[in-house]
NUDODO-538134 format. One record per residue (C-alpha): x, y, z; chain. Coordinates in steps of 0.1 Angstrom, whole numbers, plus 2048, in hexadecimal, padded with zeros to 3 digits. Example, Ala and Ser with C-alpha at 12.3 -4.5 7.8 and 13.67 -1.06 7.14 Angstrom:
% NUDODO-538134
     u     v     w   cadena
   87B   7D3   84E        A
   889   7F5   847        A
% end
This chain:
% NUDODO-538134
     u     v     w   cadena
   D78   C16   137        A
   D5B   C24   14A        A
   D5F   C28   170        A
   D4C   C0F   185        A
   D2E   C1C   198        A
   D34   C1E   1BE        A
   D1B   C04   1C7        A
   D29   BEC   1AD        A
   D4C   BF1   1BA        A
   D42   BEB   1DE        A
   D30   BCB   1D3        A
   D4F   BBF   1C0        A
   D66   BC7   1DE        A
   D4F   BB5   1F6        A
   D4E   B96   1E0        A
   D74   B96   1DE        A
   D77   B99   203        A
   D5F   B7C   209        A
   D70   B66   1EF        A
   D94   B6C   1FA        A
   D99   B7C   21C        A
   DBA   B8E   221        A
   DD6   B76   229        A
   DC0   B58   225        A
   DD0   B3A   215        A
   DC3   B17   212        A
   DDB   AFD   220        A
   DEC   AE6   207        A
   DDC   AC4   204        A
   DF8   AAA   209        A
   DFB   A84   20B        A
   E17   A7A   222        A
   E26   A5A   212        A
   E40   A4B   229        A
   E54   A2D   234        A
   E4D   A38   257        A
   E60   A2E   277        A
   E60   A3B   29A        A
   E77   A58   2A4        A
   E94   A5E   29F        A
   E8C   A53   27B        A
   E8A   A71   264        A
   E67   A68   258        A
   E5A   A6D   27C        A
   E6E   A8C   280        A
   E5F   A99   260        A
   E3B   A91   26B        A
   E40   AA5   28B        A
   E49   AC3   274        A
   E2C   ABE   25C        A
   E12   AB9   278        A
   E1A   ADD   284        A
   E18   AEE   262        A
   DF7   AFF   25D        A
   E01   B03   238        A
   DFC   ADD   234        A
   DDC   AC8   235        A
   DE7   AA4   239        A
   DCC   A90   227        A
   DDB   A6F   232        A
   DFB   A5C   23A        A
   E03   A40   222        A
   E1D   A26   22D        A
   E36   A12   219        A
   E51   9FA   222        A
   E74   A09   223        A
   E86   A14   243        A
   E73   9F8   254        A
   E58   9DF   249        A
   E36   9EB   240        A
   E28   9DE   260        A
   E40   9F3   274        A
   E38   A12   25E        A
   E13   A0E   266        A
   E16   A07   28B        A
   E2F   A23   291        A
   E1C   A3D   27D        A
   DFB   A35   290        A
   E0D   A37   2B1        A
   E1E   A59   2A9        A
   DFC   A68   29F        A
   DED   A5B   2BF        A
   E09   A6A   2D4        A
   E07   A8C   2C3        A
   DE1   A8D   2C5        A
   DDC   A8D   29F        A
   DC7   A6D   29C        A
   DB0   A7F   283        A
   DCA   A79   268        A
   DC3   A57   257        A
   DDF   A3D   251        A
   DDE   A26   233        A
   DF1   A05   22E        A
   E06   A06   20E        A
   E1F   9F0   1FC        A
   E30   9D5   211        A
   E4C   9CF   1F8        A
   E5B   9E0   1D9        A
   E4D   9DA   1B6        A
   E6A   9C2   1AC        A
   E88   9C6   1C3        A
   E90   9A8   1D8        A
   EA5   9AB   1F8        A
   EC7   99B   1F9        A
   EE0   994   214        A
   EEE   9B6   20E        A
   ECD   9C6   218        A
   EC9   9B2   238        A
   EEA   9BF   244        A
   EE3   9E3   23B        A
   EC9   9FD   245        A
   EA4   9F6   23F        A
   E8B   9DB   244        A
   E77   9DE   224        A
   E7C   9B9   21B        A
   E6C   9AD   23B        A
   E47   9AA   244        A
   E46   99B   267        A
   E2D   9AB   280        A
   E38   9CC   28E        A
   E46   9CD   2B2        A
   E31   9E4   2C8        A
   E3D   A09   2C6        A
   E48   A18   2E8        A
   E29   A1B   2FD        A
   E17   A00   2EA        A
   E02   9FE   2CA        A
   DEB   A1B   2C3        A
   DC6   A19   2C8        A
   DC2   A2A   2A7        A
   DBE   A12   28A        A
   DCB   A12   267        A
   DB0   A19   24C        A
   DA1   9FC   238        A
   DA7   A0D   217        A
   DC9   A06   208        A
   DE3   A22   205        A
   DE3   A1F   1DF        A
   DBD   A22   1DD        A
   DBE   A40   1F4        A
   DD9   A51   1E0        A
   DC7   A4C   1BF        A
   DA5   A56   1CD        A
   DB2   A75   1DF        A
   DC5   A82   1C0        A
   DA9   A7A   1A7        A
   D8F   A8B   1BE        A
   DA5   AAA   1C2        A
   DB5   AAE   19F        A
   DD3   AC6   1A0        A
   DD0   ACC   1C5        A
   DE3   AB0   1D6        A
   E08   AB0   1DD        A
   E19   A8F   1E6        A
   E35   A91   1FF        A
   E47   A70   1F7        A
   E62   A69   211        A
   E66   A43   20C        A
   E69   A2B   1EF        A
   E52   A35   1D3        A
   E3F   A14   1D1        A
   E1D   A22   1DB        A
   E1F   A3E   1C2        A
   E29   A27   1A5        A
   E0D   A10   1AD        A
   DF4   A2D   1AD        A
   E00   A36   18B        A
   DFB   A13   17E        A
   DD9   A11   18E        A
   DCC   A31   17F        A
   DD9   A3D   15D        A
   DCD   A61   163        A
   DDD   A63   186        A
   DFE   A74   17C        A
   DED   A90   16A        A
   DD8   A98   189        A
   DF4   A9B   1A3        A
   DFD   ABF   1AB        A
   E21   AB7   1B5        A
   E38   A9C   1C2        A
   E52   AA6   1DC        A
   E6A   A88   1DF        A
   E86   A80   1F7        A
   E9B   A69   1E2        A
   EB9   A64   1CC        A
   EDC   A71   1CB        A
   EE8   A84   1AC        A
   F0C   A7B   1A6        A
   F12   A98   18E        A
   F0C   AB0   1AB        A
   F20   AB5   1CA        A
   F1A   A9C   1E7        A
   F0B   A84   1CE        A
   F16   A62   1DC        A
   EFD   A47   1E8        A
   EF5   A3E   20C        A
   EEB   A19   206        A
   F02   A0F   1EA        A
   F1F   A24   1DE        A
   F08   A37   1C6        A
   EE4   A2F   1D0        A
   ECF   A41   1E9        A
   EB9   A2B   200        A
   E96   A34   1F5        A
   E9D   A30   1D0        A
   EB2   A11   1D6        A
   E95   9FF   1E8        A
   E7E   A02   1CA        A
   E91   A0E   1AB        A
   E75   A03   193        A
   E5C   A18   1A6        A
   E73   A36   1A7        A
   E79   A34   181        A
   E53   A32   17A        A
   E4C   A50   190        A
   E69   A66   184        A
   E5E   A5F   160        A
   E3A   A67   167        A
   E39   A8C   15D        A
   E2C   A96   17F        A
   E3C   AB7   18A        A
   E57   AAB   1A2        A
   E6E   ABC   1BB        A
   E8A   AA3   1C4        A
   E9C   AA6   1E5        A
   EBA   A90   1E1        A
   ED7   A86   1F8        A
   EEB   AA3   1EA        A
   ED7   ABC   1FE        A
   ED1   AA6   21C        A
   EF7   AA5   222        A
   EF5   ACA   229        A
   EDC   AC6   245        A
   EEE   ABA   265        A
   ED9   AB7   284        A
   EED   ABB   2A3        A
   EE7   ABC   2C9        A
   EE4   AE2   2C7        A
   EC3   ADE   2B4        A
   EB8   AC0   2C7        A
   EBB   AD5   2E7        A
   EA6   AF1   2D8        A
   E8B   AD8   2D0        A
   E89   AC6   2F1        A
   E8A   AE7   304        A
   E66   AEA   2FA        A
   E4D   AD2   30A        A
   E34   AC2   2F2        A
   E2A   A9E   2EB        A
   E40   A9E   2CC        A
   E5E   AAD   2DE        A
   E5A   A95   2FB        A
   E5B   A78   2E2        A
   E7A   A86   2D1        A
   E8B   A8A   2F3        A
   E82   A66   2FD        A
   E8F   A58   2DC        A
   EAC   A6E   2D4        A
   EB8   A79   2F6        A
   ECC   A5A   300        A
   EE0   A5C   2DF        A
   EE9   A80   2E5        A
   EF1   A7A   309        A
   F09   A5E   2FF        A
   F18   A71   2E2        A
   F12   A97   2E4        A
   F27   A9C   2C5        A
   F12   A86   2AF        A
   F02   A95   28F        A
   EE7   A87   27A        A
   EDD   A91   257        A
   EBA   A9D   24F        A
   EA9   A8E   231        A
   E83   A8D   230        A
   E81   AAD   245        A
   E8F   AC1   228        A
   E75   AB4   210        A
   E59   ABE   227        A
   E67   AE1   22D        A
   E66   AE5   207        A
   E40   AE7   20A        A
   E42   B03   223        A
   E5E   B18   215        A
   E6F   B0D   1F4        A
   E86   B2C   1F5        A
   E9A   B19   210        A
   EA8   B02   1F4        A
   EBC   B09   1D5        A
   EB2   AF4   1B7        A
   EBD   AEB   194        A
   EA8   ADD   178        A
   EB4   ABB   16D        A
   EA9   A9C   15B        A
   EA9   A7F   174        A
   EA6   A5A   16F        A
   EAC   A3A   184        A
   EC1   A1C   179        A
   EAC   9FC   17B        A
   EC6   9E5   16D        A
   ECF   9CA   186        A
   EF4   9D2   189        A
   F0B   9E8   19D        A
   EF6   A08   197        A
   ED4   9F9   19F        A
   EBF   A15   1AE        A
   ED8   A31   1A6        A
   EC9   A52   19B        A
   ED8   A65   17E        A
   ED3   A8A   177        A
   EDF   AA0   15B        A
   ED5   AC1   14A        A
   ECA   AAE   12B        A
   EBF   A8A   122        A
   EDB   A71   11C        A
   EDD   A50   109        A
   ECA   A36   11D        A
   EB8   A51   131        A
   EA0   A5C   116        A
   E83   A56   12E        A
   E90   A6E   148        A
   E7A   A8C   150        A
   E84   AAF   15B        A
   E7F   AB8   17F        A
   E8B   AD0   19A        A
   EA8   AC1   1AE        A
   EB2   AD1   1CF        A
   ED7   AD8   1D2        A
   EDD   AEF   1F0        A
   ECC   AFB   210        A
   ECA   B1A   224        A
   ED2   B07   244        A
   ECD   B22   25D        A
   EAA   B2B   251        A
   EA1   B07   24B        A
   EAA   AFA   26E        A
   E9A   B18   27F        A
   E79   B11   26C        A
   E7B   AEC   274        A
   E81   AF2   29A        A
   E66   B0C   29B        A
   E4C   AF6   28C        A
   E55   AD6   29F        A
   E53   AE8   2C0        A
   E31   AF8   2BA        A
   E18   AED   2D4        A
   DFA   AD9   2C8        A
   DDD   AE1   2E0        A
   DCA   AC1   2D6        A
   DE7   AAB   2DE        A
   DE4   A98   2FF        A
   DFF   A96   319        A
   E11   A75   319        A
% end
């Protein structure tokens, strides 16, 4: 091979420097799909984290019924964006109910308001001036992914109704999604694999089992963050104190909403769910994973909404697809990353 002429080499070097400056990295395009509710709900605590991650470009927030009704998810997400000074991020109204699941008396006595659709009560401080977009969440998800093939990651931290509907709307959608990071399911074959809504079913998958099965069988590259790993993330007053020691709009909101609970019961501990899924996008080395085939039971019986995982397909689970399932967490590194990001100041955020 002949050596390059000096001028040619300089030209090539200059071109490389212009094309890719040292250390430059484009932020990940993400859609934040959520059954949002005001703090201390984990969806809001996750948004505080994501808003302060320069590695992420939040293309939009898409709401879905789950923790609360769709109306609450919309109102609360708009208000939190207003409080944190991030009103440039659009919010889209998604599915108000699951594909097929009908709420029962059991559901009305348990966590969640996904079966309801009454008008949302005003969030603390009143409704936001910011308005929800006229485009539906499903249309936004499909349009964004199809216009950015292979570039968009969906962070799905609620029931998977919107994602399943997007797949039904556009047959080519699944092939264009870069990755799905899902908080959902509980893998009984792994440690800490019991349910949190029924004995074996995790809440997000239980709310819309049919949607969860459609999405998990889609072939989209999936990282699944189940209850197994959430049970290793215990948020205590020690970490709450570190967060509220810093004064930002987000931390003031956290103090306002979580402070009374910790004052009354300083020993209380809450699990972290969606926050782990979001941290996966920033540093996946925080989590240990195994590769499993995962499917969801949609039979209307005792195991409705239960996720099943195994190293190989099983009879009745022939449609299961292989995905990465999180099993363990480097707690110390994770919680320090979480606190550091949540407490970052946001110069554009107004004082409350």
